[in-house]
N, C-alpha and C positions, 0 to 999 in steps of 0.2 A: 583576699584568700584566707581559707581558715589554718589557723596554725596549731600544732599539736601540742597538748597539756604536758608534755615531755620533752620539750624542744631544748637546744642546748643551752645551757645557763640556768634551768630552773632547778627547783629542789623538789625533792620526794619527801611528801609530808610525813611517810611513814618513819622517816630517819630525823627528823626536824629536831630531836630533842638529844642526839649525838653530834648535829653537824654543826652547832654555834648557836649564837643568841636564839632567843625566841622571836617569832615575828610579832609585828603591831597587832594586836588584837583588834583594833577598829579599821584592819584593810580587809577589802573583801576577800571572801574566801575563794579558793581556787575553782569550785565549782562555780560560782556565781562570775567569774571573771571568764570561765570557758562558756558560760552559757551567753554571757554579753556578747562575746566573741562570734559567736555561732549566730545569733539573732542578727549583728551587725553585717555578718556575710551574707545573711539571706537577703537581707534589705537591699545590700549593694547588688546583690543578684538579681533581685525583683527590680530595681531602678535600673539595670542595664538591659533585662528583657523588656520592659516598659519604654525604654528611648528606642532600643531595635525595632519595636512596631511602630514607631511614629511616622508619618508621612513626610516625605522629603520630596523637594521638587526637581526631581529627573524622571526618565521615562527609560525603560529598558524594551529592547525591542528582541525577539527569538523568532525562529522559524514556526510558522504555523501550519496546519493542514493545506493540502491542496485538493483542487475539484477539476475534475475531468469535463470540460465542457460538452463532449460526446457522451457521458455516461449518465449517473443518476443523483439526484441527491434525497438520499433516503430511497422512496419508492417513487418519485417524480422524477423525469428526465431534466436535466437541466437546461436543454433547449428543446422546444417543441415548436412545431410549425401547423397552422390551420389556415385552410383556403390557399394552399399551394402544394405542389409536390414537394415531398422530402424524402430523404435517404438515410437507411441506417448506416453509421460509419464505425469502423473499427481504430483501435489505435487510442493514443491519449493526447489530448490537448488541454495541460493542465493549466489552469490559473493557479498562481501562487498566493500565499498570506502571511502576514506577519501578526504575531501574538505581542501585544504590548501591554507591558505593568506599567503604571503609572498614568497620570493626567487624571483628568476630572472624574473619570468614570472609576477608577480603579487606582487608588494613589499608592505609589510605591513605596517602600519601606526602606532603612538603612541596609537589612540583611538583603533585600531583592537586588540593591546596587551593588553591594559588595560582590555578590555573586555573579552580576553582570558582569563586574570589571574583569573577575577572575576566569570567566567563560569566554574564551575566544570565538564562540559562535552566537555571541549576544553582542548586543551593541547598547551603550548608554547615551544618554542625550539629555542635557538641560529641558525642562518642562517646557520652557518659552519657547524655545526651537520648534517644539512638534504642535503646540496649542495655542490659539492664540490667549494673551491675557485677559483674565476673567471668563473664560469659558467654563459653562457648567457642564454635568454629566448629561443634561437634557440636550443642550446644544450640540454636544458632540456626538451623540446619538442621532439626532434629527438630520445634522449636516451629512453624517456617514450614510444614512438611507437616502438622501436627496442626491448625494455625488453617485451613490450606487445606482439609482433609476435613471440618472440623465447619462450614466455609461452604458447602461443597455440599451436607452433610444439611440445614442451615438452610435453605438456598435451596430444595431439592425441597419440603422443609416448608412454607415461606412461599407458594410457588406453589400448591401443591395446597388450602392453606387458603382461598386467594384464589379459586379454582377449585371452592371448596367440593366437594371429592373429599376423602372420609372417611379419616383414617388413624389409628393409634395412637400417642400420645405418652407417654413414660415420663418423668418428674421427679424426678431421685436426689440425695439430700442429698450432695453434694460437700465439703462444709465449712461451718463457723459462723463468722460476722464476729465481732468484738471485741464483748464485751459483748452477744453475742446473746439475745433474749427466749427464744429456744428452746433455750439450753444447759442441757443436764439433762433436756430432754424429747426433743429430736429428734437423732438420732445420724448421722455421717455413715454412707452405705450406706443409709439409709432411702429408700423408695419412696413418695413422697407419692400417696396414694389419694383423699382427699376434703376439702374443708373446709368445714366447717359443714353437712355433709349434701349438698353438691355435690361432682360428681367434680372431680378436678384433670385437666382435658386439655391444660392450656397455662400459661405463666406469666403469662398474661393474665386467666385465672380466678382465680388466687390473687391477684393484685392487684385485679381486681374486686371479689370478695369482702371484702377486706379495706377496700376503701374505702368499700364499701356499708357497713360496720360502725362507720366512722368511728372507729376505735381501740379498740371493744371487743373482748375476749377471744374468739378463734375455734378452734373446735374442729378438730383436724387429726387425722385418722386416716393412719397410715403403715403400710408394709409393711415388716417388720423381718425378713430371713431367712424369709419364709414366714409370719410371726406377725404379726397385727394389733395397732398399738400405737395408744392414743387418746391426745391430749393436746391441754388447755386453754391456749391461748399468747397473750399481751396484745402485741398488735404494737407497733413503734415507728415513729417518723418518720425517714425518712433527709432528708438536706439539702435535697433538692428537694420535700420536701413529702409523699411517698409514703409509704404504709404499708407495712412489710414484716416479713418473719418472723425475719430476720437469719441466713438460711440461702443458702448457694452451692449452685446447682442446676445439675444436668449433664443435658442432654437425651437420651434413646434413642427410636428410631421405628422401625416397622414400617409399611411402607409399602406398598399393594394391586399395586403392579407396579414395575419396576424403571427408575430412571433413573441414567443412567452418564454421568458427566462425565471427558472424556478430556483432559488438560492437561499438558504436561510441563515442568519447569524453571520453574515457578511456585508460589511460595509465600505464606502468609498470609492474611488473612480479606477484604481489601478486594474482592474479586470477588464477594461474595456477592449483591449487589443485582442485578449484569447476569446472573449465572446465574440468578436467579429469573424475571428478564425472558426471557431466554431459554429457560426451560423452559415458560413460559405461551405464548409461540408457538409453541412446538414441539407442546403439548398441545391447541392451539385452530385451527381451519380458517382460511385468510386469512393477510394479513401484517399484524403489530401495526406494523410500522414503516411500512408502506406504500412499501417499498422504500427508504426513505430510510436515512442514515448516521448513527447517533446514537451516542453513547459515555457512559461514565460510569464511577462508582465509589461504593462505600458498603459497609459491613458489611450485614448481615441478620440478623435473628433470627428463630425459629418463626413468631412471630406477626408479621412483615413491618414491623417497626422498621426503619429505616435510619439506621446508626450512621458515626459519624466515622472517618476514614483518615488517614493520611500521605502526604506528597508529591504534594498534589492539584494545585500548581500547574504542576510538572514533568506531572502526567497530563493535564491540560488542553491544554499544547504538543504532547505526543503524540499526543492525541486530534486537534487539528487539523491537525497534519503529516500523518496518514493519512486527511484527508479527512472526517472530521466536522463537521457544522453545528450539530449539538444536544450537549450535555454536561449529564448529570444528577449535580447535587452534593448529597453530605447537609447538610442545613440548619447542623449543627453545626458544618460547616468553611467556614461563609459569612467568617469573619474572615480566612483564608486564599485565599480566592477572590477578593475584593475587590480592584482594582489590579492583578490578574495574570491577566484574561482576554485571551487572544489575539484578534487583530482577526479577525471574520468568524464567531467561535463564539458561539452564544449559549447562555446556562447557568441552567438550572431549578433551585431549590433543593426538594427532596424529604424529607421526614421517615419516609414510610412507602413499601412496596411499589404501594399503593393510587395513591398519588399518583405514584408514577414510571410507573405503568402510564397512567395518564390523561394524563399530559404526552406520553408517547410517541404516543398514540390521537389526541390533539390536533394535534401537530406532524405526523403521517402524514397527516391529513385536510387538511392546509393550514390549521389555524386559525393564530390569532394567539398564538403563545406568549409573546409578550412581556406578555400580562394574565396569564400564570402567575407566581408567587412566585419571585422571584429574589435574590440577595444585593446587599445595598446598605450604607453607610456608617453605616446608623442603627442 
């Protein structure tokens, strides 16, 4: 802090000869001392500013923009269909986003973190909770793009499955879990063809057959480089009690027509459910929303299961700011929903695309969504 040259206890040099003994001639002059203090203060200020600009290992999340899946991104429709009849739809089915400050792409500063702590609309997390240790900006950007592309394919598959429009799905082994019962029998790159004589058409078809067997050995046929391979595998249970083969699966699709999703500068998997709802509305006559403003978030699987996402508190804020009155939230995120719902926003929890569609239809028809499942403290 800079101090005044006339602070309490100092002597005015104009009265020095009358005020007492003369000062030591070797002592620095008053002007020199003042200059030193000014320079010291400026140096301290500079060091403080420099320290405030240093990156810190935290991430700050705040409400980002929303995108109407029934509208346009720039001059292009977010969802367009070729090769199949489509219908213009009114209303809003907003996908919500989060703006992230921090991490490999844009390191946060001390000031960013302090502002985040002071702003109840933002959230601050240690960086390692959001990004894997050692991630680079390139890694993060690439993963975001891959997740977005995957969510779009899954959304098309989930929407077509719900509309009972047939398509081809291929499940390929991407890896094996630790202590997998399939080790030595199924290999990475194998395409699963059938299980107990029934075609593998989706992950649900595998899970259904394993559940029906209640842990009994299953006969799995796979395509390995054009050759048929048959293996008998005894499934194990995962922590949730579901029987599994212990393989990591990647999906590939062949759709009967083209669904194009155009959305720039957005990454990650959390738009999947809202993409799927937008596709359903685009492929069916009438307005699914009844012209109302609805928002939401959630990952989607090809079988229509809705999964958890990050930053839901900020996404609800962004949805409300843009005019949404209903918000669809993944049931798995209820712990982060309770206590963070903006005034005037109704939230319905969903676990599947079918539940999300039913909620939108009920809301569109003027139904009482208060009767639909919501997040509670229980």
